[in-house]
N, CA, C and O atoms as a CHARMM CRD file, in Angstrom:
* protein
*
  288
    1    1 MET  N     39.85200-172.54400 -41.87500 PROA 1      0.00000
    2    1 MET  CA    39.82600-172.17200 -40.47900 PROA 1      0.00000
    3    1 MET  C     41.14200-171.50900 -40.12400 PROA 1      0.00000
    4    1 MET  O     42.21400-171.97700 -40.50800 PROA 1      0.00000
    5    2 ALA  N     41.04800-170.43500 -39.40100 PROA 2      0.00000
    6    2 ALA  CA    42.23600-169.70700 -38.98000 PROA 2      0.00000
    7    2 ALA  C     42.83400-170.37100 -37.75300 PROA 2      0.00000
    8    2 ALA  O     42.15200-170.59100 -36.75200 PROA 2      0.00000
    9    3 LYS  N     44.12500-170.68900 -37.84600 PROA 3      0.00000
   10    3 LYS  CA    44.80500-171.29400 -36.72000 PROA 3      0.00000
   11    3 LYS  C     45.40000-170.21500 -35.84800 PROA 3      0.00000
   12    3 LYS  O     45.43900-169.04500 -36.22600 PROA 3      0.00000
   13    4 LYS  N     45.87100-170.62100 -34.66100 PROA 4      0.00000
   14    4 LYS  CA    46.38400-169.65800 -33.70500 PROA 4      0.00000
   15    4 LYS  C     47.53400-168.85500 -34.30200 PROA 4      0.00000
   16    4 LYS  O     47.58500-167.63500 -34.14700 PROA 4      0.00000
   17    5 GLN  N     48.45000-169.52500 -34.97800 PROA 5      0.00000
   18    5 GLN  CA    49.57400-168.80400 -35.55200 PROA 5      0.00000
   19    5 GLN  C     49.12400-167.84200 -36.64700 PROA 5      0.00000
   20    5 GLN  O     49.74700-166.80000 -36.85100 PROA 5      0.00000
   21    6 ASP  N     48.06800-168.17700 -37.33600 PROA 6      0.00000
   22    6 ASP  CA    47.53800-167.27300 -38.34900 PROA 6      0.00000
   23    6 ASP  C     46.90400-166.04600 -37.69900 PROA 6      0.00000
   24    6 ASP  O     47.02400-164.93400 -38.21300 PROA 6      0.00000
   25    7 LEU  N     46.23300-166.25100 -36.57800 PROA 7      0.00000
   26    7 LEU  CA    45.56400-165.14500 -35.89700 PROA 7      0.00000
   27    7 LEU  C     46.56900-164.15100 -35.32200 PROA 7      0.00000
   28    7 LEU  O     46.30700-162.94800 -35.31100 PROA 7      0.00000
   29    8 THR  N     47.69700-164.62900 -34.85100 PROA 8      0.00000
   30    8 THR  CA    48.68300-163.73100 -34.26300 PROA 8      0.00000
   31    8 THR  C     49.33000-162.84900 -35.31800 PROA 8      0.00000
   32    8 THR  O     49.86000-161.78500 -34.99700 PROA 8      0.00000
   33    9 GLU  N     49.29300-163.27300 -36.55700 PROA 9      0.00000
   34    9 GLU  CA    49.90100-162.50800 -37.64100 PROA 9      0.00000
   35    9 GLU  C     48.97900-161.42400 -38.18700 PROA 9      0.00000
   36    9 GLU  O     49.43500-160.52600 -38.89500 PROA 9      0.00000
   37   10 LEU  N     47.69100-161.49500 -37.86800 PROA 10     0.00000
   38   10 LEU  CA    46.72500-160.52100 -38.39100 PROA 10     0.00000
   39   10 LEU  C     46.73600-159.24500 -37.55900 PROA 10     0.00000
   40   10 LEU  O     47.07200-159.26500 -36.37500 PROA 10     0.00000
   41   11 SER  N     46.36800-158.14800 -38.18700 PROA 11     0.00000
   42   11 SER  CA    46.25200-156.88300 -37.46600 PROA 11     0.00000
   43   11 SER  C     44.92600-156.86900 -36.70700 PROA 11     0.00000
   44   11 SER  O     44.06700-157.72700 -36.90800 PROA 11     0.00000
   45   12 ASP  N     44.78000-155.87700 -35.83300 PROA 12     0.00000
   46   12 ASP  CA    43.55000-155.77100 -35.04400 PROA 12     0.00000
   47   12 ASP  C     42.32400-155.58500 -35.92800 PROA 12     0.00000
   48   12 ASP  O     41.29000-156.20900 -35.69100 PROA 12     0.00000
   49   13 THR  N     42.42800-154.74300 -36.93200 PROA 13     0.00000
   50   13 THR  CA    41.27300-154.50900 -37.80700 PROA 13     0.00000
   51   13 THR  C     40.93200-155.76200 -38.59800 PROA 13     0.00000
   52   13 THR  O     39.75700-156.05500 -38.82200 PROA 13     0.00000
   53   14 ASP  N     41.95400-156.50700 -39.02300 PROA 14     0.00000
   54   14 ASP  CA    41.68800-157.75500 -39.73400 PROA 14     0.00000
   55   14 ASP  C     41.00300-158.76200 -38.82200 PROA 14     0.00000
   56   14 ASP  O     40.10000-159.48200 -39.24700 PROA 14     0.00000
   57   15 LEU  N     41.43800-158.81100 -37.56300 PROA 15     0.00000
   58   15 LEU  CA    40.80300-159.72600 -36.61100 PROA 15     0.00000
   59   15 LEU  C     39.34800-159.34800 -36.37200 PROA 15     0.00000
   60   15 LEU  O     38.48600-160.22300 -36.29400 PROA 15     0.00000
   61   16 ILE  N     39.07100-158.07600 -36.25800 PROA 16     0.00000
   62   16 ILE  CA    37.69500-157.62700 -36.03900 PROA 16     0.00000
   63   16 ILE  C     36.83000-157.96300 -37.24900 PROA 16     0.00000
   64   16 ILE  O     35.68700-158.39500 -37.10000 PROA 16     0.00000
   65   17 ASN  N     37.37300-157.76500 -38.44000 PROA 17     0.00000
   66   17 ASN  CA    36.63100-158.11400 -39.65900 PROA 17     0.00000
   67   17 ASN  C     36.38300-159.61900 -39.72600 PROA 17     0.00000
   68   17 ASN  O     35.29100-160.05700 -40.08800 PROA 17     0.00000
   69   18 LEU  N     37.40100-160.41000 -39.37700 PROA 18     0.00000
   70   18 LEU  CA    37.25200-161.86100 -39.37400 PROA 18     0.00000
   71   18 LEU  C     36.22500-162.29600 -38.34000 PROA 18     0.00000
   72   18 LEU  O     35.45800-163.22900 -38.57900 PROA 18     0.00000
   73   19 LEU  N     36.20300-161.63000 -37.19900 PROA 19     0.00000
   74   19 LEU  CA    35.21700-161.93700 -36.16400 PROA 19     0.00000
   75   19 LEU  C     33.80300-161.66100 -36.66700 PROA 19     0.00000
   76   19 LEU  O     32.89700-162.46500 -36.45200 PROA 19     0.00000
   77   20 ASP  N     33.61800-160.53700 -37.32800 PROA 20     0.00000
   78   20 ASP  CA    32.29700-160.21500 -37.88400 PROA 20     0.00000
   79   20 ASP  C     31.85500-161.25300 -38.90900 PROA 20     0.00000
   80   20 ASP  O     30.70300-161.68900 -38.90600 PROA 20     0.00000
   81   21 GLU  N     32.77800-161.64700 -39.78800 PROA 21     0.00000
   82   21 GLU  CA    32.45200-162.64800 -40.81000 PROA 21     0.00000
   83   21 GLU  C     32.11000-163.99100 -40.17300 PROA 21     0.00000
   84   21 GLU  O     31.17500-164.66900 -40.59800 PROA 21     0.00000
   85   22 THR  N     32.87200-164.36500 -39.15700 PROA 22     0.00000
   86   22 THR  CA    32.64900-165.64400 -38.49900 PROA 22     0.00000
   87   22 THR  C     31.33300-165.63800 -37.73400 PROA 22     0.00000
   88   22 THR  O     30.62900-166.64800 -37.71500 PROA 22     0.00000
   89   23 LYS  N     30.99000-164.52700 -37.10800 PROA 23     0.00000
   90   23 LYS  CA    29.69700-164.42800 -36.42100 PROA 23     0.00000
   91   23 LYS  C     28.54800-164.51700 -37.41700 PROA 23     0.00000
   92   23 LYS  O     27.52700-165.14400 -37.13500 PROA 23     0.00000
   93   24 ASP  N     28.71000-163.89000 -38.58200 PROA 24     0.00000
   94   24 ASP  CA    27.67900-163.97900 -39.61800 PROA 24     0.00000
   95   24 ASP  C     27.50800-165.42400 -40.08300 PROA 24     0.00000
   96   24 ASP  O     26.38900-165.89400 -40.28900 PROA 24     0.00000
   97   25 GLU  N     28.64500-166.12700 -40.24600 PROA 25     0.00000
   98   25 GLU  CA    28.57800-167.52300 -40.65700 PROA 25     0.00000
   99   25 GLU  C     27.86700-168.35500 -39.59300 PROA 25     0.00000
  100   25 GLU  O     27.06700-169.23300 -39.91600 PROA 25     0.00000
  101   26 SER  N     28.15800-168.07700 -38.33800 PROA 26     0.00000
  102   26 SER  CA    27.50800-168.79600 -37.24800 PROA 26     0.00000
  103   26 SER  C     26.00400-168.56500 -37.27500 PROA 26     0.00000
  104   26 SER  O     25.22600-169.50300 -37.10400 PROA 26     0.00000
  105   27 LEU  N     25.59800-167.32800 -37.48900 PROA 27     0.00000
  106   27 LEU  CA    24.17600-167.01000 -37.57600 PROA 27     0.00000
  107   27 LEU  C     23.51300-167.77200 -38.72300 PROA 27     0.00000
  108   27 LEU  O     22.43000-168.33500 -38.55900 PROA 27     0.00000
  109   28 ASN  N     24.16600-167.78400 -39.87800 PROA 28     0.00000
  110   28 ASN  CA    23.61900-168.49500 -41.03500 PROA 28     0.00000
  111   28 ASN  C     23.51800-169.99100 -40.76500 PROA 28     0.00000
  112   28 ASN  O     22.53900-170.62800 -41.15500 PROA 28     0.00000
  113   29 LEU  N     24.52800-170.55600 -40.09500 PROA 29     0.00000
  114   29 LEU  CA    24.48600-171.98000 -39.77600 PROA 29     0.00000
  115   29 LEU  C     23.33700-172.30100 -38.82100 PROA 29     0.00000
  116   29 LEU  O     22.67900-173.33200 -38.96000 PROA 29     0.00000
  117   30 ARG  N     23.09700-171.41800 -37.85700 PROA 30     0.00000
  118   30 ARG  CA    21.99700-171.64800 -36.92600 PROA 30     0.00000
  119   30 ARG  C     20.64700-171.59400 -37.64800 PROA 30     0.00000
  120   30 ARG  O     19.75600-172.39500 -37.36600 PROA 30     0.00000
  121   31 PHE  N     20.50100-170.64900 -38.57600 PROA 31     0.00000
  122   31 PHE  CA    19.25800-170.57600 -39.35200 PROA 31     0.00000
  123   31 PHE  C     19.07500-171.82700 -40.20000 PROA 31     0.00000
  124   31 PHE  O     17.97000-172.36200 -40.29600 PROA 31     0.00000
  125   32 GLN  N     20.15500-172.29200 -40.81300 PROA 32     0.00000
  126   32 GLN  CA    20.07300-173.51100 -41.61700 PROA 32     0.00000
  127   32 GLN  C     19.69600-174.70800 -40.74800 PROA 32     0.00000
  128   32 GLN  O     18.93300-175.57800 -41.17000 PROA 32     0.00000
  129   33 HSD  N     20.23200-174.74300 -39.55000 PROA 33     0.00000
  130   33 HSD  CA    19.91300-175.84600 -38.62900 PROA 33     0.00000
  131   33 HSD  C     18.42900-175.84100 -38.25200 PROA 33     0.00000
  132   33 HSD  O     17.77900-176.88700 -38.24200 PROA 33     0.00000
  133   34 VAL  N     17.90800-174.66900 -37.94600 PROA 34     0.00000
  134   34 VAL  CA    16.50600-174.55400 -37.53400 PROA 34     0.00000
  135   34 VAL  C     15.57000-174.91400 -38.68300 PROA 34     0.00000
  136   34 VAL  O     14.53200-175.54000 -38.46600 PROA 34     0.00000
  137   35 THR  N     15.92900-174.52300 -39.90000 PROA 35     0.00000
  138   35 THR  CA    15.06700-174.80100 -41.04400 PROA 35     0.00000
  139   35 THR  C     15.28300-176.18900 -41.63100 PROA 35     0.00000
  140   35 THR  O     14.58900-176.58400 -42.56800 PROA 35     0.00000
  141   36 GLY  N     16.25400-176.93900 -41.07700 PROA 36     0.00000
  142   36 GLY  CA    16.49500-178.30400 -41.55500 PROA 36     0.00000
  143   36 GLY  C     17.33100-178.38500 -42.81200 PROA 36     0.00000
  144   36 GLY  O     17.34700-179.42700 -43.46700 PROA 36     0.00000
  145   37 GLN  N     18.02100-177.33100 -43.16600 PROA 37     0.00000
  146   37 GLN  CA    18.82100-177.32400 -44.38900 PROA 37     0.00000
  147   37 GLN  C     20.29500-177.64000 -44.14200 PROA 37     0.00000
  148   37 GLN  O     21.05900-177.78600 -45.09600 PROA 37     0.00000
  149   38 LEU  N     20.70300-177.74900 -42.88600 PROA 38     0.00000
  150   38 LEU  CA    22.10800-177.93200 -42.55600 PROA 38     0.00000
  151   38 LEU  C     22.48800-179.40100 -42.67300 PROA 38     0.00000
  152   38 LEU  O     21.85100-180.26600 -42.07200 PROA 38     0.00000
  153   39 ASP  N     23.53400-179.67700 -43.45400 PROA 39     0.00000
  154   39 ASP  CA    24.00100-181.04600 -43.63900 PROA 39     0.00000
  155   39 ASP  C     25.13400-181.39400 -42.67300 PROA 39     0.00000
  156   39 ASP  O     25.20000-182.51900 -42.17700 PROA 39     0.00000
  157   40 ASN  N     26.02000-180.44400 -42.40500 PROA 40     0.00000
  158   40 ASN  CA    27.18500-180.70200 -41.57000 PROA 40     0.00000
  159   40 ASN  C     27.01700-179.99200 -40.22800 PROA 40     0.00000
  160   40 ASN  O     27.34600-178.81300 -40.09600 PROA 40     0.00000
  161   41 PHE  N     26.50400-180.71700 -39.23900 PROA 41     0.00000
  162   41 PHE  CA    26.23800-180.13700 -37.92800 PROA 41     0.00000
  163   41 PHE  C     27.52300-179.81200 -37.17800 PROA 41     0.00000
  164   41 PHE  O     27.53700-178.93100 -36.31800 PROA 41     0.00000
  165   42 LYS  N     28.59100-180.51200 -37.49700 PROA 42     0.00000
  166   42 LYS  CA    29.86700-180.28900 -36.81900 PROA 42     0.00000
  167   42 LYS  C     30.40800-178.88900 -37.10300 PROA 42     0.00000
  168   42 LYS  O     31.16100-178.33800 -36.30000 PROA 42     0.00000
  169   43 ARG  N     30.03400-178.33300 -38.21000 PROA 43     0.00000
  170   43 ARG  CA    30.52100-176.99500 -38.59100 PROA 43     0.00000
  171   43 ARG  C     30.10500-175.93200 -37.58000 PROA 43     0.00000
  172   43 ARG  O     30.82500-174.95200 -37.38800 PROA 43     0.00000
  173   44 ILE  N     28.96200-176.10700 -36.93400 PROA 44     0.00000
  174   44 ILE  CA    28.50000-175.14000 -35.93200 PROA 44     0.00000
  175   44 ILE  C     29.51300-175.04900 -34.80000 PROA 44     0.00000
  176   44 ILE  O     29.87900-173.95100 -34.38100 PROA 44     0.00000
  177   45 GLY  N     29.96800-176.19100 -34.30400 PROA 45     0.00000
  178   45 GLY  CA    30.95100-176.21300 -33.23300 PROA 45     0.00000
  179   45 GLY  C     32.28800-175.63800 -33.64800 PROA 45     0.00000
  180   45 GLY  O     32.94500-174.94300 -32.87400 PROA 45     0.00000
  181   46 VAL  N     32.68800-175.93300 -34.87500 PROA 46     0.00000
  182   46 VAL  CA    33.95800-175.41900 -35.39300 PROA 46     0.00000
  183   46 VAL  C     33.93300-173.89800 -35.47100 PROA 46     0.00000
  184   46 VAL  O     34.90500-173.23700 -35.10500 PROA 46     0.00000
  185   47 VAL  N     32.83200-173.34700 -35.94300 PROA 47     0.00000
  186   47 VAL  CA    32.69700-171.89700 -36.07400 PROA 47     0.00000
  187   47 VAL  C     32.63800-171.24100 -34.69600 PROA 47     0.00000
  188   47 VAL  O     33.21900-170.17500 -34.49500 PROA 47     0.00000
  189   48 ARG  N     31.94700-171.86400 -33.74900 PROA 48     0.00000
  190   48 ARG  CA    31.88800-171.31200 -32.38600 PROA 48     0.00000
  191   48 ARG  C     33.27800-171.26400 -31.76400 PROA 48     0.00000
  192   48 ARG  O     33.62800-170.29000 -31.09800 PROA 48     0.00000
  193   49 LYS  N     34.06000-172.29800 -31.97600 PROA 49     0.00000
  194   49 LYS  CA    35.42600-172.32000 -31.43700 PROA 49     0.00000
  195   49 LYS  C     36.29100-171.27400 -32.11300 PROA 49     0.00000
  196   49 LYS  O     37.14500-170.66500 -31.46800 PROA 49     0.00000
  197   50 GLN  N     36.08200-171.06100 -33.40100 PROA 50     0.00000
  198   50 GLN  CA    36.84800-170.04700 -34.11300 PROA 50     0.00000
  199   50 GLN  C     36.52200-168.64700 -33.57700 PROA 50     0.00000
  200   50 GLN  O     37.41600-167.81200 -33.44000 PROA 50     0.00000
  201   51 VAL  N     35.25300-168.39200 -33.27700 PROA 51     0.00000
  202   51 VAL  CA    34.86700-167.11100 -32.67900 PROA 51     0.00000
  203   51 VAL  C     35.58100-166.94400 -31.34800 PROA 51     0.00000
  204   51 VAL  O     36.09500-165.86600 -31.05100 PROA 51     0.00000
  205   52 ALA  N     35.61700-168.00100 -30.54400 PROA 52     0.00000
  206   52 ALA  CA    36.27900-167.93800 -29.24300 PROA 52     0.00000
  207   52 ALA  C     37.77400-167.67300 -29.39500 PROA 52     0.00000
  208   52 ALA  O     38.34300-166.90000 -28.62500 PROA 52     0.00000
  209   53 ARG  N     38.41000-168.29600 -30.36900 PROA 53     0.00000
  210   53 ARG  CA    39.84500-168.07700 -30.59600 PROA 53     0.00000
  211   53 ARG  C     40.13000-166.62600 -30.97900 PROA 53     0.00000
  212   53 ARG  O     41.09400-166.02800 -30.50000 PROA 53     0.00000
  213   54 ILE  N     39.29600-166.07400 -31.83300 PROA 54     0.00000
  214   54 ILE  CA    39.49400-164.69000 -32.27200 PROA 54     0.00000
  215   54 ILE  C     39.29500-163.74000 -31.09800 PROA 54     0.00000
  216   54 ILE  O     40.08200-162.81400 -30.90200 PROA 54     0.00000
  217   55 LYS  N     38.23700-163.97200 -30.31300 PROA 55     0.00000
  218   55 LYS  CA    37.98900-163.11800 -29.15600 PROA 55     0.00000
  219   55 LYS  C     39.12900-163.22000 -28.14300 PROA 55     0.00000
  220   55 LYS  O     39.50700-162.22200 -27.52900 PROA 55     0.00000
  221   56 THR  N     39.67000-164.41200 -27.97100 PROA 56     0.00000
  222   56 THR  CA    40.78500-164.60500 -27.04700 PROA 56     0.00000
  223   56 THR  C     42.00700-163.83600 -27.51100 PROA 56     0.00000
  224   56 THR  O     42.67600-163.19100 -26.70500 PROA 56     0.00000
  225   57 GLU  N     42.30200-163.89500 -28.79000 PROA 57     0.00000
  226   57 GLU  CA    43.46400-163.16700 -29.32300 PROA 57     0.00000
  227   57 GLU  C     43.28600-161.65900 -29.15700 PROA 57     0.00000
  228   57 GLU  O     44.22900-160.96200 -28.78100 PROA 57     0.00000
  229   58 LEU  N     42.09700-161.15500 -29.43100 PROA 58     0.00000
  230   58 LEU  CA    41.84000-159.72700 -29.25100 PROA 58     0.00000
  231   58 LEU  C     41.98700-159.32000 -27.79200 PROA 58     0.00000
  232   58 LEU  O     42.54900-158.26600 -27.49400 PROA 58     0.00000
  233   59 ARG  N     41.48500-160.14800 -26.88600 PROA 59     0.00000
  234   59 ARG  CA    41.57600-159.83200 -25.45400 PROA 59     0.00000
  235   59 ARG  C     43.02700-159.88200 -24.97800 PROA 59     0.00000
  236   59 ARG  O     43.43900-159.04700 -24.17300 PROA 59     0.00000
  237   60 MET  N     43.80200-160.84400 -25.46200 PROA 60     0.00000
  238   60 MET  CA    45.21300-160.91900 -25.08800 PROA 60     0.00000
  239   60 MET  C     45.95800-159.67300 -25.53900 PROA 60     0.00000
  240   60 MET  O     46.81100-159.15600 -24.81800 PROA 60     0.00000
  241   61 ARG  N     45.63900-159.20200 -26.71700 PROA 61     0.00000
  242   61 ARG  CA    46.27500-157.97500 -27.21300 PROA 61     0.00000
  243   61 ARG  C     45.87200-156.77700 -26.36800 PROA 61     0.00000
  244   61 ARG  O     46.69500-155.90400 -26.08800 PROA 61     0.00000
  245   62 GLU  N     44.61100-156.73300 -25.96400 PROA 62     0.00000
  246   62 GLU  CA    44.12500-155.64000 -25.13200 PROA 62     0.00000
  247   62 GLU  C     44.83700-155.63800 -23.77400 PROA 62     0.00000
  248   62 GLU  O     45.23400-154.58200 -23.28000 PROA 62     0.00000
  249   63 ILE  N     44.99500-156.80300 -23.18500 PROA 63     0.00000
  250   63 ILE  CA    45.67400-156.91400 -21.89400 PROA 63     0.00000
  251   63 ILE  C     47.14300-156.52800 -22.02200 PROA 63     0.00000
  252   63 ILE  O     47.66800-155.80300 -21.17700 PROA 63     0.00000
  253   64 ASN  N     47.80600-157.00100 -23.06200 PROA 64     0.00000
  254   64 ASN  CA    49.21200-156.68000 -23.28000 PROA 64     0.00000
  255   64 ASN  C     49.40900-155.18000 -23.48000 PROA 64     0.00000
  256   64 ASN  O     50.37900-154.60700 -22.98300 PROA 64     0.00000
  257   65 ALA  N     48.50500-154.55400 -24.19600 PROA 65     0.00000
  258   65 ALA  CA    48.60300-153.10000 -24.40400 PROA 65     0.00000
  259   65 ALA  C     48.40200-152.34900 -23.10900 PROA 65     0.00000
  260   65 ALA  O     49.08500-151.35500 -22.86300 PROA 65     0.00000
  261   66 ALA  N     47.47400-152.80300 -22.26700 PROA 66     0.00000
  262   66 ALA  CA    47.22300-152.14200 -20.98800 PROA 66     0.00000
  263   66 ALA  C     48.42100-152.31700 -20.05200 PROA 66     0.00000
  264   66 ALA  O     48.78400-151.38900 -19.33000 PROA 66     0.00000
  265   67 GLU  N     49.02800-153.48800 -20.06300 PROA 67     0.00000
  266   67 GLU  CA    50.20900-153.72700 -19.22900 PROA 67     0.00000
  267   67 GLU  C     51.38400-152.89000 -19.69400 PROA 67     0.00000
  268   67 GLU  O     52.13300-152.35200 -18.87900 PROA 67     0.00000
  269   68 ALA  N     51.54400-152.78100 -20.99700 PROA 68     0.00000
  270   68 ALA  CA    52.64100-151.96900 -21.53200 PROA 68     0.00000
  271   68 ALA  C     52.43800-150.49500 -21.18100 PROA 68     0.00000
  272   68 ALA  O     53.40100-149.78500 -20.89100 PROA 68     0.00000
  273   69 GLU  N     51.19900-150.04100 -21.20800 PROA 69     0.00000
  274   69 GLU  CA    50.89700-148.66100 -20.86300 PROA 69     0.00000
  275   69 GLU  C     51.11000-148.40800 -19.37300 PROA 69     0.00000
  276   69 GLU  O     51.56700-147.33400 -18.98000 PROA 69     0.00000
  277   70 ALA  N     50.78200-149.38800 -18.55400 PROA 70     0.00000
  278   70 ALA  CA    50.92600-149.24900 -17.10800 PROA 70     0.00000
  279   70 ALA  C     52.40200-149.19600 -16.69400 PROA 70     0.00000
  280   70 ALA  O     52.75000-148.51400 -15.73100 PROA 70     0.00000
  281   71 THR  N     53.24200-149.89200 -17.39600 PROA 71     0.00000
  282   71 THR  CA    54.67400-149.90400 -17.05900 PROA 71     0.00000
  283   71 THR  C     55.39800-148.67600 -17.59600 PROA 71     0.00000
  284   71 THR  O     56.51500-148.38200 -17.17100 PROA 71     0.00000
  285   72 SER  N     54.79500-147.98200 -18.49500 PROA 72     0.00000
  286   72 SER  CA    55.43400-146.80200 -19.09000 PROA 72     0.00000
  287   72 SER  C     55.35500-145.59800 -18.19700 PROA 72     0.00000
  288   72 SER  O     55.84600-144.52800 -18.55800 PROA 72     0.00000
């Protein structure tokens, strides 16, 4: 799992790639849950939180860039 300090060190493209991978994992976990193949239900929540953390970091970067552009 990527921690906050790990996310801040990644580039934007790496974060977007990680977001895509994490969303794919979430989709696979949901399919496993529906078909009864999922053993660790807690993983669904962990992956959802990781998606939220990545989206938050991307949004913070977007806001910071807009503020920097506005002050220039």
